[in-house]
N, C-alpha and C positions, 0 to 999 in steps of 0.2 A: 504494500500500500504506500509506496513512495512515488513522489512526482515532483518535478522541478516547478510545475505550475502551482500557483496558490489560488485559493478560492475565497469568495466572500462568505459562503455558508457551506456547511456539511450537515445533511439531514439524514437520520436513520430511523426506521420504524421496525420494531420487533427484531432487533439485531442483537442487542447486548445480552439478553437473557440466554442466548445460545452460545455465547463466547465463554471460554474457560477463564479468561482474565478480562472482564469487561472494562476495568479501569485502564489496562494497557491498550485496549482497543480504542477507547476514547482519546488517550494520549496520541496514538498514531494518527487518528483522524484530525486532531487539533493541529498537528504539524502540517497539515495540508491547507491551513487557513492563513490568510493575510492578517496583519495586525488589525484588530477591530472586527475580525470575522466572527460569525455566529455559529455555534455548535448546538444543534437541536436533536433531541432523541425522544422517541415515543415508545413507551413500553406498557405492558399490561399487568394487572393483578387479578388472578382468577381464584382468589381465596375467600370471596364473599361467602359468609356462612349461611345466610338465609336469603337467597337471591329472588324469592317470590313472596308476594303477599296479595290476597290470602295464600297460604301455602299451596303450591302446586307440586306435589311430591315427584311427579315425573320430571318436571323441569329441574328441580333441585338435585335429583339423582343424576340426571344427565350432565348438569353443570359440574357436579362433583367428579364425574368421570374424567373431565378434561383436566382438572387439578391433579387427580390421581395418575393420569397418563404422564403429566409433566414430572411428577415425583418419581415415577417409574423409570424415566429416562434421564434423571439428574438435572432437569431443567427447572429452575426456581419459578414456581407458579406465581410468586408475589414480587417479581423483579421490579415492577413499576414503582413500588414504594422504596426501592433501594437506589433510585436514580440520583438523588442529591448526594448521598455518601459516595457513590461511584464517581461522580464528577470531582468531588473533593479528593478522593483517593488517586485520581488521575492527575492531581496537581493543578486543577482548573479552578477558576473563580466559582464561588457558590452559584448554582443555577437558580433561575426562577422555575418553580414547579407548579403545575396545575393538574387537577384531576377531575374527571367527570365520568359518568357511567351512562351507557345507552340503556334505554328503558323501552319495553313493549307493554302496551296496555290494551291492545285490540288486534283485530285481524290485519294481515298484510304488513306486519312489521319486519324489517330486515334482521332483527335480533334473533327471531326464532329460526329462520333458515341458517343464520350464521352458526348457531349451536349445532343444528342438525348436520350441516356439511362439515363442520369441524369434527364431529364424532365419526362421520363416515371416513374422513381423511386419516384419522388416527386409529381406525379399526384394527390394523395389524398390531399397533402398540397395546391397545386394550386387550386383545386376545393373548398376546405374549405375556402380559402382566396378570392374566387370569381374571380380567374384568369383562363385564358384558353389559349390554343395554338393559334398562329395566324391563320387566316382564311385559309382553305385549308389543314391544317395539322391535322392529327388524332393521338391520343395517342395509337398507336399500333406498331407492328413490322415493319411497313412501314416507320416509322418516320425517321430513319437514312438515308434511300435512298432519301426520299423527301427533307430532309434538305440538303443533299449533292447536289442534283440536283438544288435546289434554289441557293446555293452558287456558284456552277459551272456556272450556267446561267448568273450570274453577273460578272464572272471572278474575283471574290473577293479573297483577302487574309483575312483570319479570325483568330482571336486570342482567345485562351482559357483564363482561369483565370491566373492572375499573381501568380507565384509560389515563395514563400519566404522560404528561409532556414536560420536558425540562429543556431549558436553553440557557446559554451563557455567552457573553461576548468576551473574546480574548483581548487582553490589553494591547 
């Protein structure tokens, strides 16, 4: 990741949680910036304990599977909340950090298919870790519809992963 060219900004999304040494990764990216350049990273926290209200057990169980798959592969499911410390460990100025969560409260929300397609994409990891979808759900193209029906039947508001964004400007 070396370049003679310098940039005004470096932006990363869902990168650091997969790196063995996220602070070293940030340091390398920071070296690509001009003085005054901005370093921006967006990471997720998938450890929300009760992601639905009123409780939608199918949603909560599926959401927990994503967290468990992260843990099974050594990926920190709560990396978003680690951003500030990671910037500091990289020797960078303290970042500005913001957090928000996507919410679904009715039909046709992108959050429900997000969870369904995430589960489909990590199905090999789930199987390898001895994890499976809740009873009545099948890992196929029907999963988004079945998950949405389960959520709507409860009249639940459901939450996706917490989205953390952090940025800092280099001196």
